[in-house]
C-alpha positions in Angstrom: -40.7 12.8 -59.2 -39.6 9.4 -58.1 -40.5 6.3 -58.8 -42.0 3.2 -57.3 -39.5 0.6 -56.3 -40.9 -2.3 -57.8 -41.5 -0.2 -61.2 -37.6 0.3 -61.5 -36.6 -2.6 -62.9 -39.6 -2.4 -65.6 -38.5 1.4 -66.2 -35.3 0.5 -67.0 -36.2 -1.5 -69.5 -37.9 0.2 -71.1 -35.0 3.6 -71.3 -32.4 0.7 -72.1 -35.1 -1.0 -75.5 -35.3 2.7 -75.9 -31.6 3.5 -76.2 -30.8 0.7 -78.3 -33.6 1.0 -80.8 -32.7 5.0 -81.3 -29.4 5.6 -80.1 -30.2 8.8 -77.8 -31.7 9.3 -74.3 -35.2 9.7 -73.8 -37.9 11.5 -71.9 -39.5 9.4 -69.2 -43.2 9.6 -68.5 -44.6 7.6 -65.7 -49.1 7.2 -66.4 -50.9 5.5 -64.2 -54.1 3.6 -64.4 -57.6 4.1 -62.7 -60.4 3.0 -60.9 -63.5 4.0 -60.2 -65.0 3.3 -56.8 -68.5 4.2 -57.6 -70.3 5.9 -60.3 -70.0 3.8 -63.5 -71.4 5.0 -66.8 -72.4 8.3 -65.3 -69.8 10.3 -67.0 -71.2 10.7 -70.6 -74.4 11.2 -68.6 -72.8 14.3 -67.5 -73.6 12.6 -64.1 -70.7 12.3 -61.0 -68.2 10.0 -60.7 -65.7 9.1 -58.0 -62.3 7.7 -59.3 -58.3 7.4 -58.3 -55.2 6.7 -59.7 -53.2 3.6 -59.0 -49.7 2.6 -58.3 -50.0 0.4 -61.6 -49.1 2.5 -64.9 -47.3 2.9 -68.2 -43.6 3.7 -68.7 -43.3 6.1 -71.7 -39.7 7.1 -72.9 -40.0 9.5 -76.2 -37.5 12.1 -77.9 -38.0 13.6 -81.2 -37.7 13.0 -84.6 -35.8 15.4 -87.1 -38.2 14.1 -90.4 -42.2 13.3 -89.6 -41.9 9.7 -89.1 -43.3 8.1 -85.9 -41.9 4.9 -84.6 -43.5 3.3 -81.7 -42.3 0.0 -79.8 -45.1 -1.9 -78.0 -43.2 -3.3 -75.1 -45.0 -5.7 -73.6 -46.8 -7.0 -76.9 -42.9 -6.8 -78.6 -44.8 -5.1 -81.2 -43.6 -1.8 -83.6 -45.4 0.6 -85.5 -44.0 3.3 -88.1 -45.8 5.3 -90.6 -45.8 9.0 -91.5 -47.2 12.0 -89.4 -48.1 13.5 -92.2 -50.7 12.3 -93.6 -51.8 10.6 -90.9 -53.1 7.6 -91.3 -54.6 5.0 -89.1 -53.2 1.9 -88.4 -55.0 -1.6 -89.3 -52.8 -2.6 -85.8 -55.2 -0.7 -83.8 -53.2 -0.3 -80.9 -50.9 2.3 -82.0 -54.2 4.6 -83.0 -54.5 5.5 -79.4 -51.1 7.5 -79.6 -51.9 8.2 -83.2 -55.1 9.9 -82.0 -53.8 11.6 -79.6 -51.7 13.0 -82.9 -54.4 14.0 -84.4 -56.1 15.6 -82.3 -52.9 18.4 -82.0 -52.6 18.7 -85.7 -56.1 19.6 -85.5 -55.4 22.4 -82.8 -53.2 24.1 -84.9 -49.7 22.3 -82.7 -47.7 19.9 -85.5 -45.2 18.0 -83.9 -42.7 16.7 -86.0 -42.0 12.6 -85.9 -40.5 10.9 -82.8 -39.4 8.2 -81.6 -41.6 6.0 -78.3 -41.3 3.1 -76.4 -43.6 2.0 -73.8 -45.0 -1.1 -71.1 -46.0 -1.3 -68.1 -48.1 -3.1 -65.5 -51.5 -2.3 -66.1 -53.1 -5.5 -67.0 -55.5 -5.0 -70.8 -58.8 -4.9 -70.9 -59.3 -5.7 -67.1 -61.3 -2.2 -67.0 -58.2 -0.4 -65.5 -58.2 2.2 -68.6 -54.5 0.9 -70.0 -56.0 2.6 -72.7 -56.2 6.4 -71.4 -52.7 5.8 -69.3 -51.5 5.8 -73.1 -53.7 8.5 -74.4 -52.6 10.4 -71.4 -48.4 9.6 -71.7 -48.3 10.4 -75.0 -50.8 14.1 -74.3 -48.2 15.1 -71.9 -45.2 14.2 -73.6 -45.6 15.8 -76.4 -46.8 18.6 -74.5 -43.4 18.5 -72.8 -41.1 17.6 -75.8 -42.8 20.6 -77.9 -43.4 23.1 -75.3 -46.6 23.3 -76.5 -47.8 25.0 -73.1 -51.3 23.2 -73.4 -53.2 22.6 -69.7 -54.5 19.8 -68.3 -57.5 20.1 -68.6 -56.5 20.3 -72.6 -54.4 17.5 -72.3 -57.6 15.8 -71.0 -60.3 16.7 -73.6 -56.6 16.0 -75.9 -57.1 12.6 -75.1 -61.1 11.7 -74.8 -61.6 13.0 -78.2 -58.8 11.0 -79.6 -60.7 8.0 -78.5 -64.6 9.4 -80.0 -63.2 10.8 -83.2 -60.1 8.5 -84.0 -60.1 4.8 -81.9 -63.5 4.8 -82.4 -65.1 4.7 -78.4 -67.5 7.5 -77.6 -66.1 7.4 -73.6 -67.0 9.8 -71.3 -64.3 12.0 -69.5 -63.7 10.4 -66.2 -60.8 8.2 -67.1 -58.6 10.4 -68.9 -59.2 13.8 -66.5 -58.0 11.1 -63.5 -54.9 10.2 -65.4 -54.2 13.3 -65.7 -55.2 15.8 -62.7 -55.0 13.0 -59.7 -52.9 13.2 -56.1 -51.8 11.4 -54.4 -54.1 8.9 -51.5 -57.4 11.2 -52.9 -60.2 10.0 -54.1 -61.3 12.5 -56.5 -65.8 13.5 -56.9 -66.1 14.5 -60.8 -68.9 17.1 -61.9 -68.2 15.4 -65.9 -70.8 18.6 -66.9 -67.7 21.3 -65.3 -64.8 19.0 -65.0 -65.5 20.8 -61.1 -64.1 18.3 -59.2 -63.7 18.4 -55.2 -60.3 15.8 -53.9 -61.4 13.8 -50.7 -58.9 11.9 -49.1 -59.3 7.7 -49.2 -59.7 6.2 -45.8 -56.5 4.2 -46.4 -56.2 3.3 -42.6 -59.2 1.7 -42.5 -59.7 -0.3 -46.2 -57.8 -1.4 -48.9 -58.2 -2.3 -53.1 -58.7 -4.7 -53.9 -58.9 -5.4 -57.2 -60.6 -9.2 -58.8 -59.2 -10.0 -62.0 -61.8 -12.4 -64.2 -59.4 -11.9 -67.5 -62.4 -12.4 -70.1 -62.0 -9.6 -72.3 -64.9 -9.7 -74.7 -65.1 -7.7 -77.2 -68.3 -7.1 -77.5 -67.6 -4.5 -75.2 -67.1 -1.2 -77.2 -70.1 -2.2 -79.3 -72.4 -2.7 -76.4 -70.7 0.2 -74.6 -71.7 2.8 -77.7 -75.4 0.8 -77.3 -75.6 2.4 -73.7 -74.7 5.6 -74.9 -77.4 5.7 -77.8 -80.2 4.2 -75.7 -79.1 7.1 -72.9 -79.6 9.6 -75.7 -82.9 8.3 -76.8 -84.4 8.6 -73.2 -83.3 12.1 -73.0 -84.9 12.7 -76.4 -88.0 11.8 -74.7 -87.8 13.3 -71.9 -86.3 16.4 -73.5 -89.5 16.9 -75.1 -91.3 17.0 -71.4 -88.8 19.3 -70.4 -86.8 21.4 -72.1 -84.3 22.1 -69.4 -83.0 18.3 -69.9 -79.6 18.3 -71.7 -79.0 14.7 -70.4 -80.0 12.3 -67.8 -77.9 14.4 -65.3 -80.7 16.4 -65.4 -83.9 14.3 -65.0 -84.6 12.9 -61.4 -86.2 9.7 -60.7 -90.0 11.2 -60.0 -90.0 12.0 -63.3 -88.9 8.9 -65.1 -90.9 7.0 -63.3 -94.5 9.6 -63.8 -93.0 9.1 -67.4 -92.4 5.5 -67.5 -95.3 4.5 -69.8 -94.0 6.8 -72.5 -90.6 5.0 -72.3 -89.9 1.4 -73.8 -88.9 -0.2 -70.9 -85.7 -1.2 -71.9 -85.0 2.6 -72.3 -86.4 3.2 -69.0 -84.1 0.1 -67.0 -80.9 2.2 -68.6 -82.0 5.8 -67.4 -82.9 4.5 -64.2 -79.4 2.8 -63.7 -78.2 6.3 -64.2 -79.9 8.3 -61.6 -79.5 6.3 -59.3 -75.9 5.9 -60.1 -75.4 9.1 -59.7 -77.7 9.3 -56.2 -75.0 7.0 -54.8 -71.9 8.4 -56.2 -73.1 12.0 -54.4 -74.7 10.2 -50.9 -71.5 7.7 -50.8 -69.1 11.0 -50.7 -70.8 12.4 -47.9 -69.9 9.0 -46.5 -66.6 9.1 -46.9 -66.5 12.4 -45.6 -68.0 11.4 -42.4 -65.5 8.4 -42.3 -68.7 6.0 -42.9 -66.7 3.0 -45.1 -69.8 0.4 -44.3 -72.9 2.4 -46.2 -70.5 3.6 -48.5 -69.3 -0.6 -49.4 -73.5 -1.2 -49.4 -73.7 1.4 -52.0 -71.4 -0.4 -54.0 -72.7 -3.8 -53.5 -76.2 -1.9 -54.9 -74.3 -0.3 -58.0 -73.3 -3.8 -59.1 -77.1 -4.7 -58.4 -77.8 -1.7 -61.2 -75.3 -3.1 -63.2 -76.4 -6.2 -63.6 -80.0 -5.8 -63.5 -80.7 -2.3 -65.3 -77.4 -1.9 -67.1 -77.2 -4.9 -68.3 -73.5 -5.1 -68.6 -72.2 -7.6 -66.1 -71.5 -11.8 -67.0 -71.8 -14.3 -65.4 -67.9 -14.1 -63.5 -67.9 -10.7 -62.7 -71.9 -11.8 -60.7 -70.3 -14.7 -58.9 -66.9 -13.1 -57.6 -69.3 -10.5 -56.3 -71.6 -12.8 -54.8 -68.8 -14.4 -53.1 -67.0 -11.1 -52.2 -70.2 -10.3 -50.1 -69.6 -13.2 -47.7 -66.4 -13.0 -46.8 -64.7 -11.6 -44.0 -63.8 -8.0 -43.6 -65.4 -6.8 -46.6 -66.8 -3.2 -46.9 -67.9 -3.6 -50.9 -67.6 -4.8 -53.5 -68.7 -4.1 -57.5 -68.3 -5.0 -61.0 -66.1 -1.9 -62.8 -65.8 -0.3 -66.2 -67.4 -0.7 -69.2 -68.5 -4.4 -68.6 -68.4 -8.0 -70.0 -65.4 -9.2 -68.6 -62.4 -7.1 -66.5 -62.6 -6.9 -62.9 -64.6 -6.6 -59.9 -63.3 -3.7 -57.3 -63.8 -4.9 -53.5 -62.8 -2.2 -50.5 -61.3 -4.9 -47.7 -60.3 -4.2 -43.8 -56.6 -4.0 -44.0 -56.6 -6.7 -41.7 -58.1 -9.0 -43.9 -56.8 -8.8 -47.3 -54.6 -11.9 -47.8 -57.1 -14.2 -46.5 -59.9 -12.3 -48.3 -57.3 -12.8 -51.9 -56.7 -16.5 -50.8 -60.8 -17.3 -50.2 -62.2 -15.8 -53.1 -59.0 -17.2 -55.7 -59.9 -20.9 -53.9 -63.8 -20.2 -53.6 -64.1 -18.6 -57.4 -62.2 -21.7 -58.8 -64.5 -24.1 -57.0 -67.6 -22.5 -58.5 -66.2 -21.5 -62.0 -63.3 -24.1 -62.6 -60.9 -21.1 -63.6 -58.5 -18.9 -62.0 -58.3 -14.8 -61.1 -55.5 -12.2 -60.6 -55.4 -10.2 -57.6 -53.9 -6.6 -57.6 -53.8 -4.7 -54.2 -53.9 -1.1 -54.8 -52.8 2.6 -53.9 -54.1 5.3 -54.8 -51.8 7.4 -56.4 -50.5 10.8 -58.3 -51.3 11.6 -62.0 -49.1 11.4 -65.1 -45.9 13.0 -64.3 -42.2 13.3 -65.6 -39.7 11.1 -64.3 -36.1 12.2 -62.8 -33.9 10.7 -64.6 -31.6 9.9 -61.2 -34.5 7.8 -60.2 -33.3 5.4 -62.5 -29.5 5.5 -62.3 
């Protein structure tokens, strides 16, 4: 697959760094970040999501070794890791575990890669809710499958990435990030059923709106622990409701009416968490119908409603995200806006009419700085394809 022109210098750097370190030609992989238009914290509740891959990505260079050593160099952090694959142990450095966790999943499946060399880097902002972790996991999983001809299908590679994060990293994430990283298509958003993994590709209305991300640069360590806590709170609600209806397996199976009828039996906090997820699932399905009808304004309204729910019911927003959404709601050309990702920092996602993108970026920066004394970064994104091999001819 070809590489976008503005990523070619980075791809060249990654390749040259690799060749200088390991004196061999690598397999080169591009692995994209992702956005989620609507459907936050629904994936681990077997719900619906509407993500897409974007043209911000990680470039990964990799080759086999003849021993069982794993040597990895993180280009952006200028940090390296070296360790044995057999026995495989977690790294105190943290970041290598996203790669080692994937190797662990291959080993658990009876697929035992030999050692390998790897260099990676990219332009996905870390901690911004664009799932740089899934891009690393998807890239290395795809690369090992290519290198060693394991012949695993893409759905199995998706599961490998998710289980690596569950069992090795310790974050009980849903499956959305890994799924869209692996299967995304150019100019399409995917309505994914996170229970069955059935999906529908829906054309993104690029003729009407652009995706603009506003990065708060707020990265809070509590996001992982609070993420796992929200999952446990949803599970608590399900356990109670299952006593009433044994067919309930997850919040996906709960209607808002059933929740309301049994509200008094639930702690107020658990009720709020469950209500948000049920309403958010409905917003995804309604939003897909909006897109199919070409009604971007109705879709945008659902984005604003989603943010309100994330702020007030799920309580994973923060002041910086709330200020950005408030500013965006009053700017010309803004169709919809909300926080995106696990929460407590990261980015807002904004749908902005094409002719207003430049003025939007300028105005929101100015007003945000005036209100908070802080600065943000803005990224205008195109909808991209999933993980792929980069042809060497594009790097000559």
